[in-house]
N, C-alpha and C positions, 0 to 999 in steps of 0.2 A: 179811560177804559183800561181794565186790568187784564193781564194775561191769564191763561188757564192755570199756570203754575201758581201765580199769586192767589187766584181763587181757591185752589186746592189747599194752599197753606192757611188761608183764612178759615176755610171750612174745617180743617183739622183743628185749628186753635179754638174755634167755636165749639166743636164737639167735645174737646177736652175740657173746656171751661164748664160746659153744660153738665158733663159727667161729674165734675168736682162739686157742682152745686147739688146734684142729685145725691151724691154720697153724703153731703152735709145734712140734707133733708132726711135721708134714710137713718142716719145716726140719731138725730133728734127724735124722730118718730119711734124708732125701736126703743130708745131709752125711756120715752114716755109710756110706751106699752108695757115694758118690763117693770117699771116702777109703780104701776097701778095695781089695784087689788083684784087681779083676775086669776083664774085657775091656772097654775103653772103648767099643768098637763096639756092645756090647749094652746099654749104660747108656741110660736115657732122657735126652733132650737138655735138658728143662726140668723144673722141679718140678711144673708143672701136668700134664705127661704122666706123671710118676712117681706122683702121687697126686692125681687130680682131685677137687676139693671141690664142684664144681657151680656155684659162683658165677662162675668164670671162663668157663664155657661159655655163650656167648651165640649162639644159633642165628640166623642171618640168613635172611630170607625171600628166595627167588629171585624174579626178575621174572616168571617163568612162573607161580609159585604166586600171586603178587600178582594177575596178570591173571585167572587162573582164579577166584580169590575175588571179584574185582570183577565178573566176568561173571556168576557165580552170584548175587551180591548184587543186581545190576541186574535179573536175571530175577525174583528174589524180589520186588523192589519193584514191577515191572510187573504181576506176577500179583496182588499185593496191592491195587493200584489198581483193577483191573477186577473 
């Protein structure tokens, strides 16, 4: 029986290996797509746009979203104090 920490370490290693495999697949697929006789205007500009793996996509929070969150959080804190 393995501990929770050991399970998390194995899970992390598996995810990292799986991501490396997908990076290899994406590289080969993108190279074969670019090398073929297709219309270059219709091809994706980058590998990330061709096959997004999720790790490259980092969503940024806008200033408006940040202000809305802070306003709601302050309201929550004030209601909690009273």
